[in-house]
C-alpha positions as CSV (number, residue, x, y, z in Angstrom):
1,M,-29.2,-17.0,228.8
2,T,-30.6,-14.1,231.1
3,R,-31.0,-14.5,234.6
4,F,-33.8,-12.8,236.7
5,N,-35.2,-12.8,240.2
6,L,-38.7,-13.9,240.7
7,R,-40.3,-13.2,243.9
8,M,-43.6,-15.1,244.8
9,P,-45.6,-16.1,247.8
10,E,-44.3,-19.4,249.7
11,D,-47.4,-20.9,249.1
12,L,-47.4,-20.8,245.4
13,Y,-43.6,-21.7,245.4
14,A,-44.4,-25.0,247.1
15,R,-47.5,-25.8,245.0
16,A,-45.2,-24.8,241.6
17,K,-42.5,-26.9,242.9
18,T,-44.7,-30.0,243.6
19,A,-46.2,-29.3,240.0
20,A,-42.4,-29.2,238.6
21,D,-41.6,-32.4,240.5
22,A,-44.7,-34.3,239.3
23,D,-43.4,-33.4,235.7
24,D,-39.9,-34.6,236.5
25,R,-38.5,-31.2,235.6
26,S,-36.6,-28.5,238.0
27,L,-38.7,-25.7,238.8
28,N,-36.9,-23.2,236.5
29,S,-37.3,-25.8,233.6
30,W,-40.9,-26.0,234.4
31,L,-41.6,-22.2,234.6
32,V,-39.7,-21.7,231.4
33,S,-41.8,-24.1,229.5
34,L,-45.1,-22.2,230.8
35,V,-43.6,-18.9,229.8
36,R,-42.7,-20.5,226.3
37,Q,-46.4,-21.6,226.3
38,A,-47.6,-18.4,227.0
39,V,-45.7,-16.4,224.7
40,D,-46.2,-19.1,221.7
41,S,-49.8,-19.1,222.2
42,G,-50.3,-15.2,222.4
43,E,-52.6,-16.0,225.1
44,T,-52.2,-15.5,229.0
45,P,-54.6,-15.9,232.0
46,D,-55.4,-12.1,232.4
47,R,-55.9,-11.6,228.5
48,P,-58.2,-14.4,227.0
49,G,-57.6,-14.6,223.1
50,G,-54.0,-12.7,223.6
51,D,-55.9,-9.3,223.3
52,P,-52.9,-7.0,223.9
53,A,-55.2,-3.8,223.6
54,S,-57.3,-5.0,226.9
55,P,-55.2,-4.3,229.9
56,A,-54.7,-6.9,232.4
57,P,-56.9,-6.6,235.7
58,L,-54.7,-5.3,238.6
59,R,-54.0,-7.5,241.3
60,G,-53.2,-7.3,245.1
61,S,-53.7,-4.3,247.3
62,G,-52.9,-1.9,244.6
63,H,-50.0,-0.5,246.8
64,S,-46.4,-1.0,245.0
65,S,-43.0,-0.3,247.0
66,R,-42.1,1.5,243.9
67,S,-42.4,5.5,243.6
């Protein structure tokens, strides 16, 4: 199993944790199920219909800490 860190805003973390608790799952298990569902369906919220040719819209300020 691969591990990675996921950074998210505190308010989103709290809402995700609440949703996972309501589904009687750990936050990790809940997130894995959502990623699996997105991958299996070929759809993502940014790409209706799962069209890989259309780029996802940019979000946030457009500034990145990466150079």
